[in-house]
Steps between C-alpha positions, in 0.01 A plus 500: 500500500784264591740542788818666376854538629519775768125487566396474863382142542144437618436485870257238627393300801503123464495177693821300477639176633651711782190710578356825363731762353474851363747487211672838526527467878637149459774628264600769749855627433607187314521400139233246411455226243149381417493179296172359375369156415184379322417218741619310807630142478646545151841355409701794363364737764598261779861502380492881478367552851768257615769705327373816670509326838859383444607861437367633832843613621569678170175698518581599858847623400337732248232637734237337281170340595346237274132414470313258279152535355284216372133498407410241761404534865697513823419141596644370174805727537579358842467142376707577191778644716555153644579369151718802421705455816543127442618562145732789592634345818451828686229714657291722272473794736344748260125570474280393208210730415159337455368666184182299449311810389779593254524852644880498521546328163281764335656793688843395373362455147567126489134430414242713318235681702226259387694182586337242725574148620259243354388191686749219457764744388852402403823704516438598137213721614746725686820423314613861468532509878865397456676828564772652717493858626797665674386797707702776666465617863318799350240252366602562137510223241864449401478187283242251377520181299245237398566136413287230338374217718742240364824695563624541856628839601874545556526638851874537458420758232241665722764527773749644248239753383435601860875552552511712185204714605645559845844580358355743246297676769784509751775625269322693225623269223357269235585134451613340172386173345565192713629710790569328830621659826866602482504565126536842336199729489381761250529871570173674404517729196365787711824499704771689310863389498609747766225395739567133420868544585413667829248234595653179368866574435638317197260375235521349152339676205384261228287768328399847618172346615650179649738544791566228755659498842548297814320574823 
């Protein structure tokens, strides 16, 4: 069965480029983003890891830890980080999980249980390991998305989604299409008009089921 929104994410121990971790302990009281890659030293993935490194201050502002996973070993991860840092022009301070045995990729349903890495493999053998998982401090899966190998992920959108998730959790609201911080939010249908007035003050009613307000 696949990993679904609001499921508790798998816990695991793994070697990383920064030493051994126990995943739930590593998350601690933070939000976490796990982003996966099918192989080290690949072009699109190098640009993505670079983008994550360049956003280090933004992750910190949002109490969010980031961690990569690739189905290669620690030695390759450490060497690859040199390329990532040269490309990004900044330090890649986050760990990269060594998932040579595919345990993490299978636990997060990125690969089937019977998957294996053949000799002389290429990224195509693990191409579905191209996912992003946003995880709450309670270790619940909040959001997941999977991209093909030839399309780089938009980490600006991942940052926006993280802002939306944290805003929704912090204020008990929902977020409309294309929302960015500072824009109007949606009042949940379960909150009646009287309670909405008490909580939010003025709001605009487009339809009985669509009311919007400022925070």
